[in-house]
C-alpha positions in Angstrom: 90.2 115.9 105.3 93.4 117.6 105.5 96.7 115.8 106.0 100.3 115.5 104.9 99.9 117.0 101.4 97.9 120.0 102.7 100.5 120.6 105.5 103.3 120.7 102.8 101.3 123.2 100.7 99.8 125.6 103.3 102.3 127.3 105.3 99.5 128.4 107.6 98.8 124.9 108.9 100.5 123.4 111.8 101.3 119.7 112.4 98.8 119.6 115.2 96.1 120.9 112.8 96.2 117.6 110.7 97.0 115.0 113.2 94.2 112.6 114.0 93.9 111.0 117.5 92.8 107.3 117.6 91.3 105.1 120.3 94.7 103.2 120.5 96.8 104.7 123.3 99.8 106.7 121.9 98.8 106.1 118.3 98.2 109.3 116.2 97.8 109.3 112.4 98.8 111.9 109.8 96.5 111.2 106.9 97.7 111.7 103.4 95.2 114.6 102.8 94.2 116.0 99.5 95.3 114.6 96.3 97.8 116.6 94.3 99.4 116.2 90.8 102.8 117.0 92.2 102.8 114.6 95.2 106.1 113.0 94.5 107.7 116.5 94.3 106.0 117.5 97.5 107.4 114.5 99.3 110.9 115.2 97.9 110.7 118.8 99.0 112.5 120.8 101.6 109.3 121.2 103.5 108.9 117.4 103.8 112.5 117.0 105.0 111.9 119.6 107.7 108.7 117.9 108.6 110.2 114.6 109.0 113.0 116.1 111.1 110.5 118.0 113.3 108.4 114.7 113.9 111.6 112.7 114.7 112.8 115.3 117.3 109.4 116.2 118.7 108.3 112.5 119.1 111.6 111.0 119.9 109.8 108.5 122.2 107.5 107.2 119.4 108.1 105.3 116.1 107.1 107.2 113.0 105.8 104.9 110.2 105.4 106.1 106.6 102.9 103.6 105.0 103.6 103.8 101.3 102.8 101.9 98.1 105.2 99.3 96.9 108.6 100.5 95.8 108.3 99.1 92.3 105.0 100.6 91.6 105.3 104.3 92.4 108.1 106.8 92.8 106.7 108.1 96.2 107.8 105.1 98.2 111.6 105.5 97.2 111.4 109.2 97.9 109.8 108.5 101.3 112.5 105.9 102.0 115.2 108.6 101.9 113.6 110.1 105.0 113.4 106.8 106.9 116.1 105.6 109.4 114.9 101.9 108.7 112.7 100.3 106.0 110.3 97.4 106.6 109.7 95.9 103.2 106.5 93.7 103.0 106.8 90.8 100.5 103.9 88.4 99.8 104.7 84.7 100.2 104.6 82.6 97.1 103.9 85.6 95.0 106.7 88.1 95.2 109.8 87.0 93.2 113.3 87.2 94.4 114.2 89.3 91.4 111.4 91.9 92.5 112.9 92.1 95.9 116.4 92.6 94.6 115.1 95.2 92.2 113.3 97.0 95.0 116.5 96.8 97.2 118.4 98.6 94.4 116.2 101.6 94.7 117.3 102.1 98.3 120.3 103.5 99.9 122.6 100.5 100.4 123.5 101.8 103.9 119.8 101.7 105.1 118.8 99.1 107.5 116.0 96.9 105.7 113.9 94.3 107.4 111.3 92.2 105.7 107.8 91.2 106.7 106.5 88.1 105.0 102.8 88.3 104.7 100.1 85.8 103.5 102.3 83.0 104.6 100.8 79.7 105.4 102.0 76.9 107.7 100.6 73.5 108.3 99.1 72.9 111.9 98.1 69.3 111.9 95.6 68.7 109.1 94.5 72.4 109.1 96.0 75.3 107.3 96.5 78.5 109.2 96.8 81.7 107.0 97.1 85.3 107.7 96.9 88.1 105.1 97.5 91.9 105.1 98.5 94.2 102.4 97.7 96.2 99.3 96.4 95.0 96.0 98.4 96.6 93.1 98.6 95.5 89.5 102.3 94.7 89.4 103.4 91.5 87.7 106.7 90.2 86.6 107.9 87.2 84.7 106.4 84.2 86.4 109.5 82.1 85.7 111.3 83.9 88.6 111.5 82.0 91.9 109.1 83.1 94.6 110.0 84.4 98.0 
């Protein structure tokens, strides 16, 4: 279906045309839309900056979340980060190395507020283990000698 990319390309589309309602109260989704060979350029475009400003002012009572690939895998994430007021960086426990986190942070504006979400963390509850996982699977691998987060 249509989504963000289509909205950035087609001046006839309105934001309301591509928003998808959910069964969760006050949760609306703007899907990515069509694939495009210039997706990074579209995200860095003036149209995208205007759209982000429009969503921010139109939905000032809501939180707008851009779900993107990891910073170190694609350029789209760092482009989207320039439009965000705050960044929530997801790091995988016992797998993401501190040097990777530092490298990712170096791609961001040093004045941005960055928070971290530690996923796939496990803690011991008595003799049982409790684990929770969420995230993407990407083929990014760094030197295993680094210390883990």
